[in-house]
C-alpha positions in Angstrom: 95.9 35.5 -83.2 92.6 36.0 -85.0 90.7 33.5 -82.9 89.6 36.2 -80.5 88.3 38.6 -83.1 84.8 39.9 -82.4 83.4 39.3 -86.0 83.6 36.6 -88.6 83.3 36.8 -92.4 80.4 34.5 -93.2 80.4 33.3 -96.8 77.0 33.9 -98.4 77.6 33.2 -102.1 80.2 31.9 -104.6 78.9 33.3 -107.8 79.4 31.6 -111.3 83.0 32.3 -112.2 84.4 34.2 -115.2 86.5 32.2 -117.6 89.5 34.2 -116.7 90.7 36.5 -113.8 88.0 38.6 -112.2 89.3 42.1 -111.7 86.6 44.1 -110.1 83.1 44.1 -108.7 80.6 46.9 -108.0 77.3 46.9 -106.1 74.5 48.8 -107.7 73.6 51.7 -105.3 69.9 51.6 -106.0 68.9 48.1 -107.0 69.8 44.5 -105.9 72.4 44.0 -108.5 76.1 43.3 -108.6 78.4 43.7 -111.6 81.8 41.9 -112.1 84.3 42.2 -114.8 87.1 40.1 -116.1 90.1 39.4 -118.4 87.6 37.4 -120.4 86.2 40.8 -121.6 82.8 40.2 -120.2 80.6 41.7 -117.4 78.4 39.5 -115.3 75.4 40.7 -113.5 73.9 39.0 -110.4 70.8 39.8 -108.4 69.9 39.0 -104.8 66.8 38.8 -102.7 65.5 37.6 -99.4 64.7 33.8 -99.6 61.9 34.1 -97.1 63.8 32.4 -94.4 65.9 35.4 -93.4 68.8 34.7 -95.8 69.8 36.3 -99.1 69.8 34.3 -102.3 72.1 35.3 -105.1 71.7 34.3 -108.7 73.2 35.1 -112.1 71.1 37.4 -114.3 73.1 37.8 -117.5 76.5 38.0 -119.1 77.3 41.1 -121.2 79.8 40.4 -124.0 81.2 43.9 -123.9 82.9 44.0 -127.3 86.0 45.4 -125.6 89.0 43.9 -127.4 91.0 43.5 -124.2 90.5 42.9 -120.4 87.7 44.8 -118.7 89.6 46.2 -115.7 86.9 48.1 -113.7 83.1 48.8 -113.6 81.2 51.6 -112.0 77.5 52.3 -111.5 75.9 55.8 -111.9 74.1 56.9 -108.7 70.8 56.2 -110.3 71.7 52.6 -110.8 70.6 52.7 -114.4 73.9 53.2 -116.1 77.1 51.1 -115.9 80.6 52.2 -117.1 83.3 49.8 -118.1 87.1 50.6 -118.2 89.2 48.4 -120.5 92.8 47.7 -121.3 91.8 48.5 -124.9 92.0 52.2 -123.7 88.2 52.8 -124.1 85.3 53.3 -121.7 81.9 51.7 -122.4 78.6 53.2 -121.2 75.9 50.6 -120.7 72.1 50.9 -120.2 69.4 48.4 -120.1 66.8 48.5 -122.9 63.3 49.2 -121.6 60.9 46.3 -121.7 57.2 46.4 -121.2 56.4 45.5 -117.6 60.0 45.9 -116.4 59.9 46.8 -112.8 63.6 47.8 -112.9 64.4 45.9 -109.7 66.2 42.7 -110.7 67.5 43.4 -114.1 65.5 40.5 -115.6 64.0 42.6 -118.5 65.7 44.0 -121.5 69.2 43.5 -122.8 72.1 45.7 -121.7 73.4 47.8 -124.7 76.4 50.0 -125.1 75.0 53.5 -125.6 78.3 55.3 -125.8 82.1 54.6 -126.1 84.5 57.2 -124.7 87.8 57.4 -126.5 90.9 59.4 -125.7 93.2 57.5 -123.4 96.4 56.3 -125.2 96.6 53.0 -123.4 95.1 50.8 -120.7 92.2 52.3 -118.7 92.5 51.1 -115.1 89.6 52.7 -113.3 86.4 54.6 -113.8 84.0 56.3 -111.3 80.9 58.5 -111.2 80.6 61.6 -109.0 77.9 61.7 -106.3 75.5 63.6 -108.6 76.1 61.4 -111.6 77.0 64.5 -113.7 80.7 63.7 -113.9 82.7 60.6 -114.8 86.4 60.2 -114.1 88.8 57.7 -115.7 92.4 57.0 -115.4 95.0 55.1 -117.4 98.5 53.7 -117.8 99.1 56.8 -119.9 99.6 58.7 -116.6 96.4 60.8 -117.1 93.1 61.3 -115.3 90.2 62.4 -117.5 87.1 64.1 -116.2 84.0 63.8 -118.4 80.7 65.8 -118.1 77.6 63.6 -118.4 74.9 65.0 -120.7 71.5 63.6 -121.6 71.1 60.9 -124.1 74.5 59.2 -123.2 76.5 62.2 -124.5 79.8 62.8 -122.7 82.1 65.8 -123.0 85.8 65.8 -121.8 86.1 68.6 -119.4 89.8 68.1 -118.3 92.8 66.0 -118.9 94.9 66.0 -115.7 98.6 65.1 -116.1 99.7 65.4 -112.5 101.1 61.9 -112.0 104.4 60.8 -113.3 103.5 57.1 -113.6 100.6 54.7 -114.3 97.3 55.8 -112.6 95.7 52.9 -110.9 92.5 54.2 -109.3 90.0 57.1 -109.2 87.3 57.7 -106.6 84.9 60.6 -106.0 84.1 62.2 -102.7 80.6 60.9 -101.4 79.0 64.4 -101.3 81.4 66.9 -102.9 83.1 67.2 -106.3 86.5 66.2 -105.1 88.4 63.5 -107.0 91.1 61.3 -105.7 93.6 59.3 -107.8 96.2 56.7 -106.8 99.3 55.9 -108.8 102.4 53.8 -109.5 104.4 57.0 -108.5 103.5 56.1 -104.8 101.3 59.2 -104.4 97.6 60.2 -104.1 96.4 63.4 -105.8 93.2 65.3 -104.8 91.5 67.5 -107.4 88.9 70.2 -107.5 87.4 72.5 -110.1 88.6 76.1 -110.4 85.4 77.8 -111.8 87.6 80.4 -113.5 90.0 78.0 -115.0 90.2 74.2 -114.9 90.4 71.2 -112.6 93.7 71.1 -110.7 95.4 69.0 -108.0 95.2 70.9 -104.8 97.3 68.5 -102.8 99.5 65.4 -103.0 99.4 62.8 -100.3 102.7 61.1 -99.7 103.8 58.4 -97.2 103.4 55.2 -99.1 106.8 53.8 -100.3 105.5 51.9 -103.3 102.6 51.8 -105.8 99.2 53.0 -104.4 96.8 50.5 -105.9 93.5 51.7 -104.4 91.9 54.7 -102.6 88.4 55.0 -101.1 86.5 57.7 -99.2 84.8 57.3 -95.8 81.0 57.5 -96.2 81.0 60.9 -94.4 83.8 62.3 -96.5 86.2 63.6 -94.0 88.6 60.6 -94.2 90.2 58.7 -97.0 91.9 55.3 -97.0 94.5 53.9 -99.4 96.2 50.6 -100.0 99.6 50.0 -101.4 102.3 47.7 -102.7 104.2 48.5 -99.5 101.7 46.1 -97.7 100.1 49.0 -95.7 96.7 50.6 -95.4 96.9 54.3 -94.6 94.1 56.6 -93.3 94.1 60.3 -94.2 92.1 63.0 -92.4 90.7 66.3 -93.7 92.1 69.1 -91.4 90.9 72.1 -93.4 89.3 72.6 -96.8 92.4 71.8 -98.8 94.6 70.2 -96.1 94.8 66.4 -95.6 97.2 64.6 -93.3 98.0 60.9 -92.6 96.7 59.9 -89.2 96.9 56.1 -89.1 98.8 53.1 -90.7 97.1 49.7 -90.6 99.5 46.8 -90.9 99.0 43.1 -91.2 99.0 42.1 -94.9 101.9 40.0 -95.9 101.8 41.1 -99.6 100.6 44.0 -101.7 97.2 45.6 -100.8 95.3 45.8 -104.0 91.9 47.1 -102.8 90.5 49.0 -99.9 86.9 50.0 -99.1 85.3 52.1 -96.4 81.7 51.3 -95.2 79.3 52.4 -92.6 79.3 49.0 -91.0 76.6 47.9 -88.6 74.3 50.6 -90.1 75.4 53.4 -87.9 74.3 56.9 -89.0 77.6 58.8 -89.1 80.6 60.0 -87.4 78.8 62.9 -85.9 77.1 60.6 -83.5 80.3 59.8 -81.6 83.7 58.2 -82.0 82.7 55.6 -84.5 84.1 55.9 -88.0 82.8 52.8 -89.7 84.6 49.7 -91.1 87.6 49.5 -93.5 88.1 46.4 -95.6 91.3 45.5 -97.4 92.6 42.7 -99.5 95.4 41.8 -101.9 98.2 39.5 -102.9 98.2 37.5 -99.7 94.6 36.4 -100.5 93.2 37.6 -97.1 90.4 40.0 -96.4 90.8 42.1 -93.3 88.2 44.3 -91.6 89.0 47.1 -89.2 86.7 49.2 -87.0 87.9 52.9 -86.9 87.5 55.1 -83.8 88.0 58.9 -83.7 89.7 58.8 -80.4 93.5 58.8 -81.1 92.5 57.6 -84.6 92.7 54.0 -83.6 91.9 51.0 -85.8 91.1 47.6 -84.4 91.1 44.5 -86.5 87.7 43.0 -86.0 87.5 40.3 -88.7 90.0 38.3 -90.9 89.4 35.8 -93.6 92.7 34.2 -94.8 92.6 32.5 -98.3 89.3 34.1 -99.2 89.7 32.8 -102.7 91.8 29.7 -101.9 95.3 30.1 -103.2 94.5 33.0 -105.5 95.1 36.7 -105.1 92.0 38.8 -104.3 91.8 41.8 -106.6 88.8 43.8 -105.2 86.8 44.2 -102.0 83.8 46.5 -101.8 81.0 47.2 -99.3 77.3 47.2 -100.3 76.1 50.8 -100.1 72.3 50.0 -99.9 70.6 50.7 -96.6 70.1 47.5 -94.5 72.9 45.7 -96.3 75.9 47.6 -95.0 77.5 44.5 -93.5 77.9 42.8 -96.9 81.2 42.6 -98.7 81.9 41.3 -102.3 85.3 40.2 -103.5 86.8 39.1 -106.8 89.9 37.0 -107.4 92.3 35.5 -109.9 90.2 32.4 -109.8 87.6 34.3 -111.8 84.9 34.1 -109.1 82.9 36.7 -107.2 82.2 35.9 -103.6 79.8 37.6 -101.1 80.5 37.8 -97.4 78.5 39.0 -94.4 80.2 40.4 -91.3 78.6 38.7 -88.3 79.5 38.6 -84.6 81.7 35.7 -83.7 79.7 33.1 -81.8 
């Protein structure tokens, strides 16, 4: 069936593997860096550059032995690209910055060691996800303890807990911030998605609950232009939600095809297009999970259609794929990174099928 798809996932790099399962990977939004994390409690950093022949060369930069006592489940870069957050099953969040070094150009991460400048405590059990807001002034975390925490970021690596949200009835799997507004989304084992905003006169609160999935919602991601949201679930489906009014969101599309749980979804601009305001184009959605495949759909405003444009079965061999994420840097929007139970991080480029 996939033989006639218009695009192919071209493998660019299979990066040095972690010693145990690799859970998550994040592209630095400002620098040519990738960070992956693992059950081996470490974070690995990789850099990439043009090799002079029109191709990208990826290489390992360093391994950070985080000091977390259990699995590092997720990583997130601040918008500046200078700070990295780690979420761990030891219930803590680590905040990491690179030590300045004389002559450091800041581009490849070659200079200075990465040091833990702050440890955020408060969750009662496993932290599952962490995310910075678009301005970098807020950090969100979530946990198996059913809570979502919102932290205010102060200078000198000082963090203040602004709110503890207890809207979910089960384990919270993922948090994600809107790309331009202070709206937070969370996904949970209770099969729902919650959206939160700040009430200036009171506290953060969930202004809506998105229902439709029939099992655990593992992942949620915003469209680059913010008026859509995508989610992936244990029910094997990918769902697309649209903003109809300031606080009203509705489900508009279900993308099917995965044979097992969908663990991760990501929404990218694809092909470098400027934005949905230019026409019907809504970018590319990538999804992956327990069936080991990576699927890419192109979204269209008209009738909210989604067309499968690329499919890579067995992206990590026989292993589950735990995360898929698009590169956010301009000029690299057709790059994907994945991590799997084999411990590896792989990089793919979406190219037209020849």
